PDB file with one MODEL, atoms N, CA, C and O in Angstrom:
MODEL        1
ATOM      1  N   MET A   1     -15.149  47.732  11.167  1.00  0.00           N
ATOM      2  CA  MET A   1     -14.555  46.507  11.655  1.00  0.00           C
ATOM      3  C   MET A   1     -15.669  45.630  12.248  1.00  0.00           C
ATOM      4  O   MET A   1     -16.477  46.111  13.042  1.00  0.00           O
ATOM      5  N   PRO A   2     -15.714  44.343  11.865  1.00  0.00           N
ATOM      6  CA  PRO A   2     -16.788  43.487  12.360  1.00  0.00           C
ATOM      7  C   PRO A   2     -16.633  43.212  13.853  1.00  0.00           C
ATOM      8  O   PRO A   2     -15.527  43.185  14.392  1.00  0.00           O
ATOM      9  N   THR A   3     -17.746  43.015  14.482  1.00  0.00           N
ATOM     10  CA  THR A   3     -17.694  42.711  15.914  1.00  0.00           C
ATOM     11  C   THR A   3     -17.262  41.265  16.097  1.00  0.00           C
ATOM     12  O   THR A   3     -17.576  40.397  15.282  1.00  0.00           O
ATOM     13  N   LEU A   4     -16.553  41.029  17.158  1.00  0.00           N
ATOM     14  CA  LEU A   4     -16.073  39.687  17.455  1.00  0.00           C
ATOM     15  C   LEU A   4     -17.094  38.964  18.316  1.00  0.00           C
ATOM     16  O   LEU A   4     -17.686  39.544  19.226  1.00  0.00           O
ATOM     17  N   SER A   5     -17.285  37.708  18.019  1.00  0.00           N
ATOM     18  CA  SER A   5     -18.191  36.903  18.831  1.00  0.00           C
ATOM     19  C   SER A   5     -17.393  36.361  20.010  1.00  0.00           C
ATOM     20  O   SER A   5     -16.536  35.491  19.855  1.00  0.00           O
ATOM     21  N   LEU A   6     -17.687  36.881  21.164  1.00  0.00           N
ATOM     22  CA  LEU A   6     -16.975  36.444  22.359  1.00  0.00           C
ATOM     23  C   LEU A   6     -17.864  35.482  23.132  1.00  0.00           C
ATOM     24  O   LEU A   6     -18.817  35.891  23.795  1.00  0.00           O
ATOM     25  N   MET A   7     -17.539  34.208  23.037  1.00  0.00           N
ATOM     26  CA  MET A   7     -18.305  33.236  23.799  1.00  0.00           C
ATOM     27  C   MET A   7     -17.428  32.711  24.932  1.00  0.00           C
ATOM     28  O   MET A   7     -16.200  32.713  24.847  1.00  0.00           O
ATOM     29  N   THR A   8     -18.073  32.276  25.958  1.00  0.00           N
ATOM     30  CA  THR A   8     -17.322  31.777  27.103  1.00  0.00           C
ATOM     31  C   THR A   8     -16.720  30.422  26.761  1.00  0.00           C
ATOM     32  O   THR A   8     -17.085  29.786  25.772  1.00  0.00           O
ATOM     33  N   ARG A   9     -15.810  30.010  27.590  1.00  0.00           N
ATOM     34  CA  ARG A   9     -15.163  28.718  27.383  1.00  0.00           C
ATOM     35  C   ARG A   9     -16.193  27.595  27.475  1.00  0.00           C
ATOM     36  O   ARG A   9     -16.124  26.625  26.721  1.00  0.00           O
ATOM     37  N   ASP A  10     -17.141  27.723  28.391  1.00  0.00           N
ATOM     38  CA  ASP A  10     -18.169  26.692  28.544  1.00  0.00           C
ATOM     39  C   ASP A  10     -19.042  26.575  27.293  1.00  0.00           C
ATOM     40  O   ASP A  10     -19.412  25.471  26.893  1.00  0.00           O
ATOM     41  N   GLU A  11     -19.365  27.700  26.684  1.00  0.00           N
ATOM     42  CA  GLU A  11     -20.160  27.661  25.453  1.00  0.00           C
ATOM     43  C   GLU A  11     -19.384  26.989  24.324  1.00  0.00           C
ATOM     44  O   GLU A  11     -19.943  26.202  23.560  1.00  0.00           O
ATOM     45  N   ALA A  12     -18.103  27.302  24.226  1.00  0.00           N
ATOM     46  CA  ALA A  12     -17.278  26.709  23.170  1.00  0.00           C
ATOM     47  C   ALA A  12     -17.155  25.202  23.359  1.00  0.00           C
ATOM     48  O   ALA A  12     -17.247  24.444  22.394  1.00  0.00           O
ATOM     49  N   VAL A  13     -16.948  24.769  24.598  1.00  0.00           N
ATOM     50  CA  VAL A  13     -16.838  23.329  24.873  1.00  0.00           C
ATOM     51  C   VAL A  13     -18.168  22.643  24.573  1.00  0.00           C
ATOM     52  O   VAL A  13     -18.193  21.537  24.033  1.00  0.00           O
ATOM     53  N   HIS A  14     -19.262  23.296  24.919  1.00  0.00           N
ATOM     54  CA  HIS A  14     -20.578  22.709  24.655  1.00  0.00           C
ATOM     55  C   HIS A  14     -20.818  22.557  23.152  1.00  0.00           C
ATOM     56  O   HIS A  14     -21.346  21.537  22.710  1.00  0.00           O
ATOM     57  N   ARG A  15     -20.440  23.545  22.382  1.00  0.00           N
ATOM     58  CA  ARG A  15     -20.617  23.459  20.927  1.00  0.00           C
ATOM     59  C   ARG A  15     -19.774  22.350  20.326  1.00  0.00           C
ATOM     60  O   ARG A  15     -20.218  21.664  19.406  1.00  0.00           O
ATOM     61  N   LEU A  16     -18.554  22.166  20.836  1.00  0.00           N
ATOM     62  CA  LEU A  16     -17.700  21.103  20.312  1.00  0.00           C
ATOM     63  C   LEU A  16     -18.180  19.729  20.756  1.00  0.00           C
ATOM     64  O   LEU A  16     -18.067  18.766  19.997  1.00  0.00           O
ATOM     65  N   ALA A  17     -18.707  19.620  21.953  1.00  0.00           N
ATOM     66  CA  ALA A  17     -19.091  18.324  22.512  1.00  0.00           C
ATOM     67  C   ALA A  17     -20.414  17.813  21.967  1.00  0.00           C
ATOM     68  O   ALA A  17     -20.686  16.617  22.074  1.00  0.00           O
ATOM     69  N   LYS A  18     -21.246  18.666  21.388  1.00  0.00           N
ATOM     70  CA  LYS A  18     -22.558  18.213  20.953  1.00  0.00           C
ATOM     71  C   LYS A  18     -22.563  17.676  19.523  1.00  0.00           C
ATOM     72  O   LYS A  18     -23.621  17.598  18.899  1.00  0.00           O
ATOM     73  N   ARG A  19     -21.426  17.314  19.011  1.00  0.00           N
ATOM     74  CA  ARG A  19     -21.365  16.732  17.669  1.00  0.00           C
ATOM     75  C   ARG A  19     -22.104  15.407  17.645  1.00  0.00           C
ATOM     76  O   ARG A  19     -22.090  14.659  18.622  1.00  0.00           O
ATOM     77  N   ASN A  20     -22.742  15.126  16.537  1.00  0.00           N
ATOM     78  CA  ASN A  20     -23.504  13.887  16.398  1.00  0.00           C
ATOM     79  C   ASN A  20     -22.601  12.762  15.916  1.00  0.00           C
ATOM     80  O   ASN A  20     -21.572  12.996  15.283  1.00  0.00           O
ATOM     81  N   ASN A  21     -23.008  11.538  16.227  1.00  0.00           N
ATOM     82  CA  ASN A  21     -22.291  10.356  15.775  1.00  0.00           C
ATOM     83  C   ASN A  21     -22.871   9.953  14.421  1.00  0.00           C
ATOM     84  O   ASN A  21     -23.951   9.366  14.352  1.00  0.00           O
ATOM     85  N   TRP A  22     -22.153  10.269  13.348  1.00  0.00           N
ATOM     86  CA  TRP A  22     -22.642  10.029  11.998  1.00  0.00           C
ATOM     87  C   TRP A  22     -22.865   8.543  11.753  1.00  0.00           C
ATOM     88  O   TRP A  22     -23.857   8.157  11.135  1.00  0.00           O
ATOM     89  N   ALA A  23     -21.948   7.707  12.235  1.00  0.00           N
ATOM     90  CA  ALA A  23     -22.053   6.267  11.988  1.00  0.00           C
ATOM     91  C   ALA A  23     -23.291   5.682  12.671  1.00  0.00           C
ATOM     92  O   ALA A  23     -23.950   4.805  12.111  1.00  0.00           O
ATOM     93  N   ALA A  24     -23.605   6.153  13.851  1.00  0.00           N
ATOM     94  CA  ALA A  24     -24.782   5.640  14.553  1.00  0.00           C
ATOM     95  C   ALA A  24     -26.071   6.083  13.866  1.00  0.00           C
ATOM     96  O   ALA A  24     -27.058   5.348  13.867  1.00  0.00           O
ATOM     97  N   GLU A  25     -26.066   7.259  13.291  1.00  0.00           N
ATOM     98  CA  GLU A  25     -27.265   7.758  12.615  1.00  0.00           C
ATOM     99  C   GLU A  25     -27.467   7.110  11.250  1.00  0.00           C
ATOM    100  O   GLU A  25     -28.592   7.076  10.752  1.00  0.00           O
ATOM    101  N   ASN A  26     -26.415   6.600  10.641  1.00  0.00           N
ATOM    102  CA  ASN A  26     -26.488   6.019   9.296  1.00  0.00           C
ATOM    103  C   ASN A  26     -25.975   4.583   9.319  1.00  0.00           C
ATOM    104  O   ASN A  26     -24.979   4.257   8.672  1.00  0.00           O
ATOM    105  N   ALA A  27     -26.662   3.735  10.068  1.00  0.00           N
ATOM    106  CA  ALA A  27     -26.210   2.348  10.229  1.00  0.00           C
ATOM    107  C   ALA A  27     -26.239   1.588   8.903  1.00  0.00           C
ATOM    108  O   ALA A  27     -25.368   0.753   8.657  1.00  0.00           O
ATOM    109  N   GLY A  28     -27.214   1.859   8.055  1.00  0.00           N
ATOM    110  CA  GLY A  28     -27.304   1.164   6.768  1.00  0.00           C
ATOM    111  C   GLY A  28     -26.128   1.479   5.861  1.00  0.00           C
ATOM    112  O   GLY A  28     -25.589   0.592   5.199  1.00  0.00           O
ATOM    113  N   VAL A  29     -25.736   2.737   5.835  1.00  0.00           N
ATOM    114  CA  VAL A  29     -24.593   3.140   5.016  1.00  0.00           C
ATOM    115  C   VAL A  29     -23.318   2.489   5.544  1.00  0.00           C
ATOM    116  O   VAL A  29     -22.481   2.034   4.765  1.00  0.00           O
ATOM    117  N   MET A  30     -23.173   2.444   6.861  1.00  0.00           N
ATOM    118  CA  MET A  30     -21.985   1.810   7.445  1.00  0.00           C
ATOM    119  C   MET A  30     -21.951   0.317   7.119  1.00  0.00           C
ATOM    120  O   MET A  30     -20.882  -0.240   6.872  1.00  0.00           O
ATOM    121  N   LEU A  31     -23.110  -0.326   7.116  1.00  0.00           N
ATOM    122  CA  LEU A  31     -23.171  -1.744   6.768  1.00  0.00           C
ATOM    123  C   LEU A  31     -22.719  -1.966   5.328  1.00  0.00           C
ATOM    124  O   LEU A  31     -21.971  -2.903   5.050  1.00  0.00           O
ATOM    125  N   VAL A  32     -23.166  -1.115   4.420  1.00  0.00           N
ATOM    126  CA  VAL A  32     -22.756  -1.227   3.014  1.00  0.00           C
ATOM    127  C   VAL A  32     -21.255  -1.004   2.886  1.00  0.00           C
ATOM    128  O   VAL A  32     -20.587  -1.734   2.154  1.00  0.00           O
ATOM    129  N   PHE A  33     -20.707  -0.002   3.589  1.00  0.00           N
ATOM    130  CA  PHE A  33     -19.262   0.233   3.553  1.00  0.00           C
ATOM    131  C   PHE A  33     -18.498  -0.994   4.046  1.00  0.00           C
ATOM    132  O   PHE A  33     -17.493  -1.377   3.447  1.00  0.00           O
ATOM    133  N   CYS A  34     -18.961  -1.608   5.123  1.00  0.00           N
ATOM    134  CA  CYS A  34     -18.274  -2.786   5.669  1.00  0.00           C
ATOM    135  C   CYS A  34     -18.334  -3.963   4.702  1.00  0.00           C
ATOM    136  O   CYS A  34     -17.339  -4.663   4.510  1.00  0.00           O
ATOM    137  N   ILE A  35     -19.492  -4.183   4.095  1.00  0.00           N
ATOM    138  CA  ILE A  35     -19.624  -5.281   3.131  1.00  0.00           C
ATOM    139  C   ILE A  35     -18.712  -5.051   1.934  1.00  0.00           C
ATOM    140  O   ILE A  35     -18.028  -5.974   1.489  1.00  0.00           O
ATOM    141  N   LEU A  36     -18.695  -3.833   1.409  1.00  0.00           N
ATOM    142  CA  LEU A  36     -17.814  -3.531   0.275  1.00  0.00           C
ATOM    143  C   LEU A  36     -16.346  -3.694   0.651  1.00  0.00           C
ATOM    144  O   LEU A  36     -15.548  -4.161  -0.162  1.00  0.00           O
ATOM    145  N   PHE A  37     -15.981  -3.315   1.871  1.00  0.00           N
ATOM    146  CA  PHE A  37     -14.602  -3.473   2.323  1.00  0.00           C
ATOM    147  C   PHE A  37     -14.219  -4.948   2.376  1.00  0.00           C
ATOM    148  O   PHE A  37     -13.139  -5.323   1.921  1.00  0.00           O
ATOM    149  N   VAL A  38     -15.090  -5.782   2.925  1.00  0.00           N
ATOM    150  CA  VAL A  38     -14.799  -7.219   3.012  1.00  0.00           C
ATOM    151  C   VAL A  38     -14.666  -7.821   1.615  1.00  0.00           C
ATOM    152  O   VAL A  38     -13.769  -8.629   1.378  1.00  0.00           O
ATOM    153  N   ILE A  39     -15.536  -7.444   0.697  1.00  0.00           N
ATOM    154  CA  ILE A  39     -15.457  -7.956  -0.679  1.00  0.00           C
ATOM    155  C   ILE A  39     -14.161  -7.503  -1.347  1.00  0.00           C
ATOM    156  O   ILE A  39     -13.500  -8.297  -2.017  1.00  0.00           O
ATOM    157  N   ALA A  40     -13.793  -6.235  -1.171  1.00  0.00           N
ATOM    158  CA  ALA A  40     -12.563  -5.721  -1.785  1.00  0.00           C
ATOM    159  C   ALA A  40     -11.336  -6.436  -1.236  1.00  0.00           C
ATOM    160  O   ALA A  40     -10.438  -6.794  -1.998  1.00  0.00           O
ATOM    161  N   VAL A  41     -11.287  -6.648   0.072  1.00  0.00           N
ATOM    162  CA  VAL A  41     -10.144  -7.349   0.667  1.00  0.00           C
ATOM    163  C   VAL A  41     -10.096  -8.786   0.155  1.00  0.00           C
ATOM    164  O   VAL A  41      -9.016  -9.301  -0.136  1.00  0.00           O
ATOM    165  N   GLY A  42     -11.243  -9.432   0.041  1.00  0.00           N
ATOM    166  CA  GLY A  42     -11.284 -10.797  -0.487  1.00  0.00           C
ATOM    167  C   GLY A  42     -10.779 -10.879  -1.918  1.00  0.00           C
ATOM    168  O   GLY A  42     -10.044 -11.804  -2.264  1.00  0.00           O
ATOM    169  N   LEU A  43     -11.164  -9.926  -2.748  1.00  0.00           N
ATOM    170  CA  LEU A  43     -10.688  -9.918  -4.139  1.00  0.00           C
ATOM    171  C   LEU A  43      -9.188  -9.661  -4.220  1.00  0.00           C
ATOM    172  O   LEU A  43      -8.500 -10.251  -5.054  1.00  0.00           O
ATOM    173  N   ILE A  44      -8.683  -8.795  -3.368  1.00  0.00           N
ATOM    174  CA  ILE A  44      -7.235  -8.529  -3.353  1.00  0.00           C
ATOM    175  C   ILE A  44      -6.475  -9.773  -2.915  1.00  0.00           C
ATOM    176  O   ILE A  44      -5.452 -10.116  -3.507  1.00  0.00           O
ATOM    177  N   ILE A  45      -6.970 -10.452  -1.882  1.00  0.00           N
ATOM    178  CA  ILE A  45      -6.306 -11.673  -1.413  1.00  0.00           C
ATOM    179  C   ILE A  45      -6.348 -12.747  -2.498  1.00  0.00           C
ATOM    180  O   ILE A  45      -5.360 -13.450  -2.708  1.00  0.00           O
ATOM    181  N   LEU A  46      -7.479 -12.880  -3.188  1.00  0.00           N
ATOM    182  CA  LEU A  46      -7.590 -13.858  -4.272  1.00  0.00           C
ATOM    183  C   LEU A  46      -6.613 -13.546  -5.400  1.00  0.00           C
ATOM    184  O   LEU A  46      -5.983 -14.456  -5.939  1.00  0.00           O
ATOM    185  N   ALA A  47      -6.480 -12.279  -5.761  1.00  0.00           N
ATOM    186  CA  ALA A  47      -5.557 -11.895  -6.830  1.00  0.00           C
ATOM    187  C   ALA A  47      -4.112 -12.186  -6.436  1.00  0.00           C
ATOM    188  O   ALA A  47      -3.337 -12.680  -7.256  1.00  0.00           O
ATOM    189  N   VAL A  48      -3.745 -11.889  -5.199  1.00  0.00           N
ATOM    190  CA  VAL A  48      -2.376 -12.167  -4.737  1.00  0.00           C
ATOM    191  C   VAL A  48      -2.130 -13.668  -4.700  1.00  0.00           C
ATOM    192  O   VAL A  48      -1.047 -14.122  -5.068  1.00  0.00           O
ATOM    193  N   TYR A  49      -3.113 -14.445  -4.262  1.00  0.00           N
ATOM    194  CA  TYR A  49      -2.973 -15.897  -4.199  1.00  0.00           C
ATOM    195  C   TYR A  49      -2.773 -16.485  -5.599  1.00  0.00           C
ATOM    196  O   TYR A  49      -1.894 -17.321  -5.808  1.00  0.00           O
ATOM    197  N   ARG A  50      -3.597 -16.040  -6.556  1.00  0.00           N
ATOM    198  CA  ARG A  50      -3.461 -16.556  -7.920  1.00  0.00           C
ATOM    199  C   ARG A  50      -2.146 -16.124  -8.546  1.00  0.00           C
ATOM    200  O   ARG A  50      -1.530 -16.902  -9.274  1.00  0.00           O
ATOM    201  N   TRP A  51      -1.701 -14.902  -8.280  1.00  0.00           N
ATOM    202  CA  TRP A  51      -0.415 -14.428  -8.788  1.00  0.00           C
ATOM    203  C   TRP A  51       0.714 -15.286  -8.218  1.00  0.00           C
ATOM    204  O   TRP A  51       1.657 -15.633  -8.928  1.00  0.00           O
ATOM    205  N   ASN A  52       0.610 -15.624  -6.931  1.00  0.00           N
ATOM    206  CA  ASN A  52       1.636 -16.444  -6.290  1.00  0.00           C
ATOM    207  C   ASN A  52       1.644 -17.860  -6.879  1.00  0.00           C
ATOM    208  O   ASN A  52       2.714 -18.439  -7.069  1.00  0.00           O
ATOM    209  N   LEU A  53       0.473 -18.420  -7.169  1.00  0.00           N
ATOM    210  CA  LEU A  53       0.419 -19.751  -7.786  1.00  0.00           C
ATOM    211  C   LEU A  53       1.073 -19.748  -9.165  1.00  0.00           C
ATOM    212  O   LEU A  53       1.826 -20.665  -9.494  1.00  0.00           O
ATOM    213  N   ARG A  54       0.792 -18.721  -9.974  1.00  0.00           N
ATOM    214  CA  ARG A  54       1.406 -18.635 -11.298  1.00  0.00           C
ATOM    215  C   ARG A  54       2.918 -18.493 -11.190  1.00  0.00           C
ATOM    216  O   ARG A  54       3.658 -19.074 -11.983  1.00  0.00           O
ATOM    217  N   ARG A  55       3.371 -17.728 -10.220  1.00  0.00           N
ATOM    218  CA  ARG A  55       4.807 -17.535 -10.040  1.00  0.00           C
ATOM    219  C   ARG A  55       5.484 -18.845  -9.641  1.00  0.00           C
ATOM    220  O   ARG A  55       6.565 -19.167 -10.133  1.00  0.00           O
ATOM    221  N   LYS A  56       4.838 -19.598  -8.745  1.00  0.00           N
ATOM    222  CA  LYS A  56       5.406 -20.883  -8.332  1.00  0.00           C
ATOM    223  C   LYS A  56       5.431 -21.876  -9.490  1.00  0.00           C
ATOM    224  O   LYS A  56       6.394 -22.627  -9.638  1.00  0.00           O
ATOM    225  N   ALA A  57       4.378 -21.887 -10.316  1.00  0.00           N
ATOM    226  CA  ALA A  57       4.326 -22.801 -11.456  1.00  0.00           C
ATOM    227  C   ALA A  57       5.407 -22.449 -12.473  1.00  0.00           C
ATOM    228  O   ALA A  57       5.987 -23.345 -13.087  1.00  0.00           O
ATOM    229  N   ALA A  58       5.683 -21.184 -12.658  1.00  0.00           N
ATOM    230  CA  ALA A  58       6.711 -20.762 -13.610  1.00  0.00           C
ATOM    231  C   ALA A  58       8.107 -21.117 -13.108  1.00  0.00           C
ATOM    232  O   ALA A  58       9.007 -21.368 -13.910  1.00  0.00           O
ATOM    233  N   ARG A  59       8.295 -21.140 -11.797  1.00  0.00           N
ATOM    234  CA  ARG A  59       9.613 -21.454 -11.239  1.00  0.00           C
ATOM    235  C   ARG A  59       9.812 -22.948 -11.040  1.00  0.00           C
ATOM    236  O   ARG A  59      10.900 -23.370 -10.650  1.00  0.00           O
ATOM    237  N   GLY A  60       8.806 -23.751 -11.293  1.00  0.00           N
ATOM    238  CA  GLY A  60       8.955 -25.192 -11.139  1.00  0.00           C
ATOM    239  C   GLY A  60       8.471 -25.699  -9.792  1.00  0.00           C
ATOM    240  O   GLY A  60       8.800 -26.827  -9.424  1.00  0.00           O
ATOM    241  N   GLY A  61       7.732 -24.945  -9.066  1.00  0.00           N
ATOM    242  CA  GLY A  61       7.152 -25.409  -7.817  1.00  0.00           C
ATOM    243  C   GLY A  61       8.043 -25.305  -6.603  1.00  0.00           C
ATOM    244  O   GLY A  61       7.716 -25.874  -5.562  1.00  0.00           O
ATOM    245  N   HIS A  62       9.138 -24.612  -6.693  1.00  0.00           N
ATOM    246  CA  HIS A  62      10.037 -24.495  -5.534  1.00  0.00           C
ATOM    247  C   HIS A  62       9.627 -23.356  -4.668  1.00  0.00           C
ATOM    248  O   HIS A  62      10.262 -23.099  -3.646  1.00  0.00           O
TER     249      HIS A  62
ENDMDL
END
């Protein structure tokens, strides 16, 4: 039977608390993600706007 690793509560809390901030370490990657998100949202808004214009033109502008 394998031995159990018995660590104190303080050791466990320390191990959980020392996690690194991935976003702070990779600022360039986060910048690219943000730029791509803004572009994607802009394209979605443009597509919905154009779809709405076509729908209004087909209904006679009402």
